[in-house]
N, CA, C and O atoms as a Tripos MOL2 file, in Angstrom:
@<TRIPOS>MOLECULE
protein
  208   207    52     0     0
PROTEIN
NO_CHARGES

@<TRIPOS>ATOM
      1 N          30.3620   62.7470   -8.6940 N.3       1 MET1
      2 CA         31.1530   63.6860   -9.7500 C.3       1 MET1
      3 C          31.6620   62.7430  -11.1640 C.2       1 MET1
      4 O          32.5070   61.8490  -11.2120 O.2       1 MET1
      5 N          31.0330   63.1650  -11.9700 N.am      2 VAL2
      6 CA         30.7300   62.5730  -13.3400 C.3       2 VAL2
      7 C          32.4670   62.8700  -14.0450 C.2       2 VAL2
      8 O          32.9040   64.0190  -14.1130 O.2       2 VAL2
      9 N          33.3370   61.5870  -14.5430 N.am      3 LYS3
     10 CA         34.5690   61.9460  -15.0190 C.3       3 LYS3
     11 C          34.1210   61.7390  -16.5870 C.2       3 LYS3
     12 O          33.5080   60.7300  -16.9350 O.2       3 LYS3
     13 N          34.4190   62.6000  -17.3380 N.am      4 TRP4
     14 CA         33.8500   62.5470  -18.9650 C.3       4 TRP4
     15 C          35.4590   62.0720  -19.6960 C.2       4 TRP4
     16 O          35.5990   61.4120  -20.7260 O.2       4 TRP4
     17 N          36.0590   62.3770  -19.2150 N.am      5 ASP5
     18 CA         37.3190   61.9560  -20.4600 C.3       5 ASP5
     19 C          37.8020   60.5690  -19.5930 C.2       5 ASP5
     20 O          37.2470   60.0130  -18.6460 O.2       5 ASP5
     21 N          39.1560   60.2170  -20.3610 N.am      6 ARG6
     22 CA         39.7680   59.0340  -20.0900 C.3       6 ARG6
     23 C          39.7820   58.8110  -18.6930 C.2       6 ARG6
     24 O          39.6020   59.7480  -17.9160 O.2       6 ARG6
     25 N          40.0110   57.4820  -18.2440 N.am      7 TRP7
     26 CA         40.8260   56.6240  -16.7030 C.3       7 TRP7
     27 C          42.1030   56.0690  -17.3810 C.2       7 TRP7
     28 O          42.0600   55.4130  -18.4230 O.2       7 TRP7
     29 N          42.9720   56.3030  -16.8770 N.am      8 ARG8
     30 CA         44.4490   55.5000  -16.7890 C.3       8 ARG8
     31 C          44.2010   54.1230  -15.4250 C.2       8 ARG8
     32 O          43.9210   54.4260  -14.2650 O.2       8 ARG8
     33 N          44.3000   53.3050  -15.6900 N.am      9 ALA9
     34 CA         44.2220   52.8190  -14.5050 C.3       9 ALA9
     35 C          44.9430   51.4830  -14.8060 C.2       9 ALA9
     36 O          44.7840   50.9940  -15.9250 O.2       9 ALA9
     37 N          45.8190   50.7770  -13.7840 N.am     10 PRO10
     38 CA         46.6640   49.8380  -13.4360 C.3      10 PRO10
     39 C          46.0370   48.7700  -13.0090 C.2      10 PRO10
     40 O          45.6100   48.8580  -11.8580 O.2      10 PRO10
     41 N          45.7960   47.5450  -13.7070 N.am     11 PHE11
     42 CA         45.0880   46.1350  -13.4550 C.3      11 PHE11
     43 C          46.2470   45.2550  -13.2930 C.2      11 PHE11
     44 O          47.2730   45.1610  -13.9670 O.2      11 PHE11
     45 N          45.8400   44.6140  -12.2200 N.am     12 MET12
     46 CA         46.8190   43.5440  -11.3990 C.3      12 MET12
     47 C          45.6020   42.4630  -11.0330 C.2      12 MET12
     48 O          44.5370   42.6910  -10.4590 O.2      12 MET12
     49 N          46.2210   40.9770  -11.6580 N.am     13 THR13
     50 CA         45.4330   39.7040  -10.9280 C.3      13 THR13
     51 C          46.2420   38.9300  -10.5480 C.2      13 THR13
     52 O          47.2970   38.5950  -11.0870 O.2      13 THR13
     53 N          45.6570   38.5040   -9.3100 N.am     14 ASP14
     54 CA         46.9890   36.9870   -8.6170 C.3      14 ASP14
     55 C          46.2940   36.3430   -8.3220 C.2      14 ASP14
     56 O          45.5460   36.9240   -7.5360 O.2      14 ASP14
     57 N          45.8070   34.6360   -8.5750 N.am     15 VAL15
     58 CA         44.9950   33.6830   -8.1430 C.3      15 VAL15
     59 C          43.8330   34.4260   -7.6130 C.2      15 VAL15
     60 O          43.7210   34.6260   -6.4030 O.2      15 VAL15
     61 N          42.9180   34.8640   -8.5180 N.am     16 GLY16
     62 CA         41.7090   35.6000   -8.4870 C.3      16 GLY16
     63 C          41.5690   36.7390   -8.1340 C.2      16 GLY16
     64 O          40.7120   37.5390   -8.5100 O.2      16 GLY16
     65 N          42.5460   36.9100   -7.2600 N.am     17 HIS17
     66 CA         42.2110   38.7300   -6.1470 C.3      17 HIS17
     67 C          42.3820   39.6770   -7.9510 C.2      17 HIS17
     68 O          42.9860   39.2420   -8.9310 O.2      17 HIS17
     69 N          42.1010   40.1720   -7.9080 N.am     18 LEU18
     70 CA         41.4120   41.5000   -9.2580 C.3      18 LEU18
     71 C          42.0950   43.2490   -8.4950 C.2      18 LEU18
     72 O          41.3690   43.7010   -7.6090 O.2      18 LEU18
     73 N          43.0310   43.8720   -8.7510 N.am     19 VAL19
     74 CA         42.9870   45.2790   -8.7040 C.3      19 VAL19
     75 C          42.8760   46.1680   -9.7150 C.2      19 VAL19
     76 O          43.4090   45.9060  -10.7930 O.2      19 VAL19
     77 N          42.3260   47.0920   -9.5710 N.am     20 LEU20
     78 CA         42.0280   47.7700  -10.9120 C.3      20 LEU20
     79 C          41.9670   49.0360  -10.0820 C.2      20 LEU20
     80 O          41.2450   48.8920   -9.0950 O.2      20 LEU20
     81 N          42.6810   50.5870  -10.2320 N.am     21 HIS21
     82 CA         42.6550   51.5060   -9.0790 C.3      21 HIS21
     83 C          42.9650   52.6330  -10.3900 C.2      21 HIS21
     84 O          43.3930   52.4330  -11.5270 O.2      21 HIS21
     85 N          42.6840   53.4760   -9.9160 N.am     22 SER22
     86 CA         43.1890   54.5220  -10.3450 C.3      22 SER22
     87 C          44.7900   55.4190  -10.1690 C.2      22 SER22
     88 O          45.5620   54.9830   -9.3150 O.2      22 SER22
     89 N          45.0320   56.1140  -10.6400 N.am     23 ARG23
     90 CA         46.5590   56.6480  -10.3020 C.3      23 ARG23
     91 C          46.2560   57.5580   -8.5770 C.2      23 ARG23
     92 O          47.1340   57.8090   -7.7520 O.2      23 ARG23
     93 N          45.2200   57.7850   -8.4950 N.am     24 GLN24
     94 CA         45.0820   58.6360   -7.4250 C.3      24 GLN24
     95 C          45.0180   57.2460   -6.3520 C.2      24 GLN24
     96 O          45.6940   57.3940   -5.3340 O.2      24 GLN24
     97 N          44.2480   55.8680   -6.4840 N.am     25 GLY25
     98 CA         44.0900   54.7820   -5.5570 C.3      25 GLY25
     99 C          42.3690   54.5220   -5.1690 C.2      25 GLY25
    100 O          41.8270   54.1410   -4.1320 O.2      25 GLY25
    101 N          41.8320   54.9140   -6.4920 N.am     26 THR26
    102 CA         40.4910   55.0320   -6.2730 C.3      26 THR26
    103 C          40.3110   53.9380   -6.4540 C.2      26 THR26
    104 O          41.1450   53.4780   -7.2330 O.2      26 THR26
    105 N          39.0960   52.7400   -5.8680 N.am     27 ALA27
    106 CA         38.8700   51.6060   -6.7180 C.3      27 ALA27
    107 C          38.0400   51.6270   -8.1330 C.2      27 ALA27
    108 O          36.9590   52.2170   -8.1180 O.2      27 ALA27
    109 N          38.3570   51.1890   -9.0110 N.am     28 LEU28
    110 CA         37.6510   51.2310  -10.2910 C.3      28 LEU28
    111 C          36.4620   49.9230  -11.0840 C.2      28 LEU28
    112 O          35.6640   49.9130  -12.0210 O.2      28 LEU28
    113 N          36.9650   48.9280  -10.0260 N.am     29 LEU29
    114 CA         35.9970   47.3030  -10.4150 C.3      29 LEU29
    115 C          35.1040   47.7690  -10.0550 C.2      29 LEU29
    116 O          34.3810   46.8230  -10.3660 O.2      29 LEU29
    117 N          34.3120   48.5840   -9.5520 N.am     30 PRO30
    118 CA         32.4330   48.8110   -9.2470 C.3      30 PRO30
    119 C          32.2060   49.6030  -10.6770 C.2      30 PRO30
    120 O          31.4490   49.0560  -11.4790 O.2      30 PRO30
    121 N          32.6670   50.5510  -10.9550 N.am     31 SER31
    122 CA         32.5360   51.2250  -12.2800 C.3      31 SER31
    123 C          32.8340   50.9700  -13.3510 C.2      31 SER31
    124 O          32.5270   51.6340  -14.3410 O.2      31 SER31
    125 N          33.8110   49.4560  -13.3280 N.am     32 PHE32
    126 CA         33.7910   48.7760  -14.4710 C.3      32 PHE32
    127 C          34.0680   47.0870  -14.7180 C.2      32 PHE32
    128 O          35.0690   46.4390  -15.0230 O.2      32 PHE32
    129 N          32.5190   46.7040  -14.3940 N.am     33 PRO33
    130 CA         32.2100   45.0580  -13.8300 C.3      33 PRO33
    131 C          32.4940   44.4230  -14.9700 C.2      33 PRO33
    132 O          32.3450   43.2200  -14.7590 O.2      33 PRO33
    133 N          32.9370   44.6850  -16.4250 N.am     34 GLU34
    134 CA         33.3340   44.1130  -17.5550 C.3      34 GLU34
    135 C          34.4460   43.5480  -17.5410 C.2      34 GLU34
    136 O          34.6750   42.4510  -18.0520 O.2      34 GLU34
    137 N          35.6260   44.5840  -16.6680 N.am     35 VAL35
    138 CA         37.3410   44.3520  -16.5700 C.3      35 VAL35
    139 C          36.7800   42.5210  -16.1560 C.2      35 VAL35
    140 O          36.7880   41.5440  -16.9040 O.2      35 VAL35
    141 N          36.3220   42.6280  -14.6330 N.am     36 ARG36
    142 CA         35.7060   41.3500  -14.0400 C.3      36 ARG36
    143 C          35.9660   40.3990  -15.1320 C.2      36 ARG36
    144 O          36.9710   39.7090  -15.3040 O.2      36 ARG36
    145 N          34.9170   40.4760  -15.8290 N.am     37 THR37
    146 CA         34.4940   39.2330  -16.6210 C.3      37 THR37
    147 C          35.7360   38.5930  -17.6450 C.2      37 THR37
    148 O          35.9700   37.4470  -18.0270 O.2      37 THR37
    149 N          36.3640   39.8360  -17.8770 N.am     38 GLY38
    150 CA         37.4690   39.3560  -19.3000 C.3      38 GLY38
    151 C          38.4960   38.8980  -18.6920 C.2      38 GLY38
    152 O          39.1820   38.0710  -19.2930 O.2      38 GLY38
    153 N          38.9110   39.3530  -17.2050 N.am     39 ALA39
    154 CA         39.9710   38.6410  -16.4990 C.3      39 ALA39
    155 C          40.2240   37.6500  -16.2170 C.2      39 ALA39
    156 O          41.3630   37.3750  -15.8400 O.2      39 ALA39
    157 N          39.0660   36.5760  -16.3130 N.am     40 ALA40
    158 CA         38.6680   35.2940  -16.1170 C.3      40 ALA40
    159 C          39.6980   34.6950  -17.1330 C.2      40 ALA40
    160 O          40.1780   33.5740  -16.9690 O.2      40 ALA40
    161 N          39.9620   35.3800  -18.0280 N.am     41 GLN41
    162 CA         40.7480   34.9320  -19.0490 C.3      41 GLN41
    163 C          42.4100   35.0320  -19.3050 C.2      41 GLN41
    164 O          43.1850   34.5300  -20.1190 O.2      41 GLN41
    165 N          42.5330   35.9620  -18.1560 N.am     42 LEU42
    166 CA         43.9790   36.3880  -17.9140 C.3      42 LEU42
    167 C          44.6040   35.1010  -17.4860 C.2      42 LEU42
    168 O          43.9150   34.2680  -16.8950 O.2      42 LEU42
    169 N          46.0990   34.8450  -17.7940 N.am     43 PRO43
    170 CA         46.6720   33.9620  -16.6990 C.3      43 PRO43
    171 C          46.9530   34.6780  -15.3390 C.2      43 PRO43
    172 O          46.9820   35.9060  -15.2600 O.2      43 PRO43
    173 N          47.1730   33.7940  -14.2010 N.am     44 ASN44
    174 CA         47.1930   34.1960  -13.0790 C.3      44 ASN44
    175 C          48.7390   35.1910  -12.7870 C.2      44 ASN44
    176 O          49.7270   34.5690  -13.1780 O.2      44 ASN44
    177 N          49.1040   36.7210  -12.1230 N.am     45 THR45
    178 CA         50.3170   37.1550  -12.0880 C.3      45 THR45
    179 C          50.1430   37.6290  -13.4670 C.2      45 THR45
    180 O          50.7910   37.1160  -14.3780 O.2      45 THR45
    181 N          49.1260   38.7820  -13.7180 N.am     46 THR46
    182 CA         48.6940   39.1890  -15.0790 C.3      46 THR46
    183 C          49.0040   41.2060  -14.5520 C.2      46 THR46
    184 O          48.5590   41.7850  -13.5610 O.2      46 THR46
    185 N          49.4610   41.4930  -15.1260 N.am     47 ALA47
    186 CA         49.5360   42.6570  -14.9200 C.3      47 ALA47
    187 C          49.9880   43.8300  -15.9910 C.2      47 ALA47
    188 O          51.0840   43.8240  -16.5510 O.2      47 ALA47
    189 N          48.8300   44.9770  -16.2170 N.am     48 LEU48
    190 CA         48.3100   45.6360  -17.4420 C.3      48 LEU48
    191 C          48.0860   47.0770  -17.1730 C.2      48 LEU48
    192 O          47.5570   47.2560  -16.0760 O.2      48 LEU48
    193 N          48.3650   48.3180  -17.9440 N.am     49 ASP49
    194 CA         48.3400   49.4350  -17.8910 C.3      49 ASP49
    195 C          47.6920   49.8510  -18.6660 C.2      49 ASP49
    196 O          47.8670   49.3610  -19.7820 O.2      49 ASP49
    197 N          46.7860   50.7700  -18.5630 N.am     50 GLY50
    198 CA         46.0090   50.8270  -19.8630 C.3      50 GLY50
    199 C          45.0550   52.3140  -19.4120 C.2      50 GLY50
    200 O          44.9490   52.8660  -18.3170 O.2      50 GLY50
    201 N          44.4820   52.6370  -20.6800 N.am     51 VAL51
    202 CA         43.4570   54.0040  -20.8230 C.3      51 VAL51
    203 C          42.2460   53.2490  -21.0920 C.2      51 VAL51
    204 O          42.0480   52.4420  -22.0000 O.2      51 VAL51
    205 N          41.2930   53.7170  -19.9600 N.am     52 MET52
    206 CA         39.4140   53.2360  -20.6280 C.3      52 MET52
    207 C          38.6510   54.2650  -20.8700 C.2      52 MET52
    208 O          37.5000   54.0980  -21.2760 O.2      52 MET52
@<TRIPOS>BOND
     1     1     2 1
     2     2     3 1
     3     3     4 2
     4     3     5 am
     5     5     6 1
     6     6     7 1
     7     7     8 2
     8     7     9 am
     9     9    10 1
    10    10    11 1
    11    11    12 2
    12    11    13 am
    13    13    14 1
    14    14    15 1
    15    15    16 2
    16    15    17 am
    17    17    18 1
    18    18    19 1
    19    19    20 2
    20    19    21 am
    21    21    22 1
    22    22    23 1
    23    23    24 2
    24    23    25 am
    25    25    26 1
    26    26    27 1
    27    27    28 2
    28    27    29 am
    29    29    30 1
    30    30    31 1
    31    31    32 2
    32    31    33 am
    33    33    34 1
    34    34    35 1
    35    35    36 2
    36    35    37 am
    37    37    38 1
    38    38    39 1
    39    39    40 2
    40    39    41 am
    41    41    42 1
    42    42    43 1
    43    43    44 2
    44    43    45 am
    45    45    46 1
    46    46    47 1
    47    47    48 2
    48    47    49 am
    49    49    50 1
    50    50    51 1
    51    51    52 2
    52    51    53 am
    53    53    54 1
    54    54    55 1
    55    55    56 2
    56    55    57 am
    57    57    58 1
    58    58    59 1
    59    59    60 2
    60    59    61 am
    61    61    62 1
    62    62    63 1
    63    63    64 2
    64    63    65 am
    65    65    66 1
    66    66    67 1
    67    67    68 2
    68    67    69 am
    69    69    70 1
    70    70    71 1
    71    71    72 2
    72    71    73 am
    73    73    74 1
    74    74    75 1
    75    75    76 2
    76    75    77 am
    77    77    78 1
    78    78    79 1
    79    79    80 2
    80    79    81 am
    81    81    82 1
    82    82    83 1
    83    83    84 2
    84    83    85 am
    85    85    86 1
    86    86    87 1
    87    87    88 2
    88    87    89 am
    89    89    90 1
    90    90    91 1
    91    91    92 2
    92    91    93 am
    93    93    94 1
    94    94    95 1
    95    95    96 2
    96    95    97 am
    97    97    98 1
    98    98    99 1
    99    99   100 2
   100    99   101 am
   101   101   102 1
   102   102   103 1
   103   103   104 2
   104   103   105 am
   105   105   106 1
   106   106   107 1
   107   107   108 2
   108   107   109 am
   109   109   110 1
   110   110   111 1
   111   111   112 2
   112   111   113 am
   113   113   114 1
   114   114   115 1
   115   115   116 2
   116   115   117 am
   117   117   118 1
   118   118   119 1
   119   119   120 2
   120   119   121 am
   121   121   122 1
   122   122   123 1
   123   123   124 2
   124   123   125 am
   125   125   126 1
   126   126   127 1
   127   127   128 2
   128   127   129 am
   129   129   130 1
   130   130   131 1
   131   131   132 2
   132   131   133 am
   133   133   134 1
   134   134   135 1
   135   135   136 2
   136   135   137 am
   137   137   138 1
   138   138   139 1
   139   139   140 2
   140   139   141 am
   141   141   142 1
   142   142   143 1
   143   143   144 2
   144   143   145 am
   145   145   146 1
   146   146   147 1
   147   147   148 2
   148   147   149 am
   149   149   150 1
   150   150   151 1
   151   151   152 2
   152   151   153 am
   153   153   154 1
   154   154   155 1
   155   155   156 2
   156   155   157 am
   157   157   158 1
   158   158   159 1
   159   159   160 2
   160   159   161 am
   161   161   162 1
   162   162   163 1
   163   163   164 2
   164   163   165 am
   165   165   166 1
   166   166   167 1
   167   167   168 2
   168   167   169 am
   169   169   170 1
   170   170   171 1
   171   171   172 2
   172   171   173 am
   173   173   174 1
   174   174   175 1
   175   175   176 2
   176   175   177 am
   177   177   178 1
   178   178   179 1
   179   179   180 2
   180   179   181 am
   181   181   182 1
   182   182   183 1
   183   183   184 2
   184   183   185 am
   185   185   186 1
   186   186   187 1
   187   187   188 2
   188   187   189 am
   189   189   190 1
   190   190   191 1
   191   191   192 2
   192   191   193 am
   193   193   194 1
   194   194   195 1
   195   195   196 2
   196   195   197 am
   197   197   198 1
   198   198   199 1
   199   199   200 2
   200   199   201 am
   201   201   202 1
   202   202   203 1
   203   203   204 2
   204   203   205 am
   205   205   206 1
   206   206   207 1
   207   207   208 2
@<TRIPOS>SUBSTRUCTURE
     1 MET1         2 RESIDUE 1 A MET
     2 VAL2         6 RESIDUE 1 A VAL
     3 LYS3        10 RESIDUE 1 A LYS
     4 TRP4        14 RESIDUE 1 A TRP
     5 ASP5        18 RESIDUE 1 A ASP
     6 ARG6        22 RESIDUE 1 A ARG
     7 TRP7        26 RESIDUE 1 A TRP
     8 ARG8        30 RESIDUE 1 A ARG
     9 ALA9        34 RESIDUE 1 A ALA
    10 PRO10       38 RESIDUE 1 A PRO
    11 PHE11       42 RESIDUE 1 A PHE
    12 MET12       46 RESIDUE 1 A MET
    13 THR13       50 RESIDUE 1 A THR
    14 ASP14       54 RESIDUE 1 A ASP
    15 VAL15       58 RESIDUE 1 A VAL
    16 GLY16       62 RESIDUE 1 A GLY
    17 HIS17       66 RESIDUE 1 A HIS
    18 LEU18       70 RESIDUE 1 A LEU
    19 VAL19       74 RESIDUE 1 A VAL
    20 LEU20       78 RESIDUE 1 A LEU
    21 HIS21       82 RESIDUE 1 A HIS
    22 SER22       86 RESIDUE 1 A SER
    23 ARG23       90 RESIDUE 1 A ARG
    24 GLN24       94 RESIDUE 1 A GLN
    25 GLY25       98 RESIDUE 1 A GLY
    26 THR26      102 RESIDUE 1 A THR
    27 ALA27      106 RESIDUE 1 A ALA
    28 LEU28      110 RESIDUE 1 A LEU
    29 LEU29      114 RESIDUE 1 A LEU
    30 PRO30      118 RESIDUE 1 A PRO
    31 SER31      122 RESIDUE 1 A SER
    32 PHE32      126 RESIDUE 1 A PHE
    33 PRO33      130 RESIDUE 1 A PRO
    34 GLU34      134 RESIDUE 1 A GLU
    35 VAL35      138 RESIDUE 1 A VAL
    36 ARG36      142 RESIDUE 1 A ARG
    37 THR37      146 RESIDUE 1 A THR
    38 GLY38      150 RESIDUE 1 A GLY
    39 ALA39      154 RESIDUE 1 A ALA
    40 ALA40      158 RESIDUE 1 A ALA
    41 GLN41      162 RESIDUE 1 A GLN
    42 LEU42      166 RESIDUE 1 A LEU
    43 PRO43      170 RESIDUE 1 A PRO
    44 ASN44      174 RESIDUE 1 A ASN
    45 THR45      178 RESIDUE 1 A THR
    46 THR46      182 RESIDUE 1 A THR
    47 ALA47      186 RESIDUE 1 A ALA
    48 LEU48      190 RESIDUE 1 A LEU
    49 ASP49      194 RESIDUE 1 A ASP
    50 GLY50      198 RESIDUE 1 A GLY
    51 VAL51      202 RESIDUE 1 A VAL
    52 MET52      206 RESIDUE 1 A MET
């Protein structure tokens, strides 16, 4: 199923381990690979909450 509106997604990183998931717990990193690339620029133990 295609979702056409926005995604709200908490993002956390800790020593190279990334977590990006929907409010329901669905893993979103496979759908947004650019987040993994951008996360390399963030310090460890970063937590963000945003809308994509």
